[in-house]
N, C-alpha and C positions, 0 to 999 in steps of 0.2 A: 605814419599814424595820424589819425585825425585828432583834432583838438579835444573831442569828447573822450577818446581813448586815453589821451594824455591826462585829462582830469581824473578819470577813473583810476589810472595807475597812481597818480599823486594822492588821491584819497585813500587808496588801499595802503600805500606806503606810510601815510600819516597815521592811519589806524594801527598798523603793525608797529610803528615806532612808539605809539602810546601804550600798547600792550607790553612791549619789551621794557619800557620805562617802569610800568607798574610792577612787573615781575622782578626787575632788578631792585626796586625799592623794597619789595617784600623780602627778597633774599638778604638785603642789607639789614633790614629790621631783625630778621632771624639771627643773623651773625652777631649783631650788636647784643641781642638778648642772651645768646650763648656766652659771649664774652663777659657780660655783666654777671651771669650766673657763675662762671668759672672764677671770677675775681671776688665774689661776695662770700662771706662766711656761711657755712651750712646752717640750715634752720635747726634750732634746738627745741624740739617739741617738749623735752623734759623740763625745760626752764620756762615754757610758755603755755601752760595749760594742763599739766599732768597732776595726777593725785597719787601720792605714795603713802602707804600706811601699813600697819601690821597689828597683830594681836595674838592672844593666846586663847584657844577655844575653851569654853567653859562647859560645853555639853556636846552631845552627838546629834544635834538637830541641824537640818539644813538652814543656811542663812543666805540671803541675797547679798551679793558682793557688788556687781555692776549691773545697772539697768541697760537695756538696749540703747545703743548710740551709734548711728551711722557715721559719725565723725571720729570714731575711735581709730587711732593710727597705730596702736600697738598696745601691748600689755604683757605683764609677767606676774605669775603667782608662784611663790616658793614656799616649800615646807622647810622651815629652818630649825625645826625641832630635832630631837634625837630619838624620839619614839613616836609611834602612831602615824597613820596615813591621813592625808588630806585629799578628798575627792572633789573634783571640779565638775559641776553640772552645767550644761549648755542649754539655752532655750528656756521655755516656760516650765519644763518639768524639773522638780527639785530632785537632786541626786540622792542615792542611797550610799552609805559608806562603802568603800572598796569596790565600787562598780564604775565603769566608765574611765575617765581620766583620773587615775589614782597616783598621787605623789607620795612616795615614801620619804623618810627623813633625808634631807639634803637634796631632794629633787625639785624641779621646777617645770612649769608649762609656759611656753613663750607667747601665749595668746593667739596662736594661729591654728587653723584647721586646714589641712592639705595645702599649707603654704600661704593661706589667705587669712588676714586678721579677722577674728571673730568679732562681729559688731552686735551680736544679740545679748540677751541676758546671761549672767554668769552667777552661779550659786556655789557655795562650798559647804562641805560637811566633813567632820573629822571622825576617825574610827574610835577615838578615845578622847576624853576630856584632857586638856593641857597641851594640845598640839600647837606649836608656835608657827606663825606664818607671816609673810609679808607680801604686798602686792603693789604694783604700779600700773596705772592706766594712763596711756599716752593719748591725749586729746588734740585734735586738729582744730582748724578755724571753724567757728560756728558751732562749738560743742554745745550739747544740750544740758550739761550739768548746771545746777543752780547753787 
């Protein structure tokens, strides 16, 4: 082999070694991150940015419950009363009692549509005055609530 060929082989080997070192470093970083995650306590969104509340309806008019929030990580609305239905309306249209997502006494909605957390507006309306309900909205980082 000539000296030029030897230099070309040496340069190629040096580049290959550099690429291998970069890849090994990336793998090491990923493994360290996974270890850190496995050893750290789970995030508690309920303790760090959620709002939980409840009330008793005083009328049968629709009321806005949650505004649209792309940082919503979960939610739950429960009808904790013993009589009357609570209807959940999604989006900008206000619901009519007993249409759509209707929660009878003791029932709840988990805040998801087809397995995905609903991040749009949420309204509620009751079928009768005096329906008791509770709700929790789980907010992630950068939530839009003020």
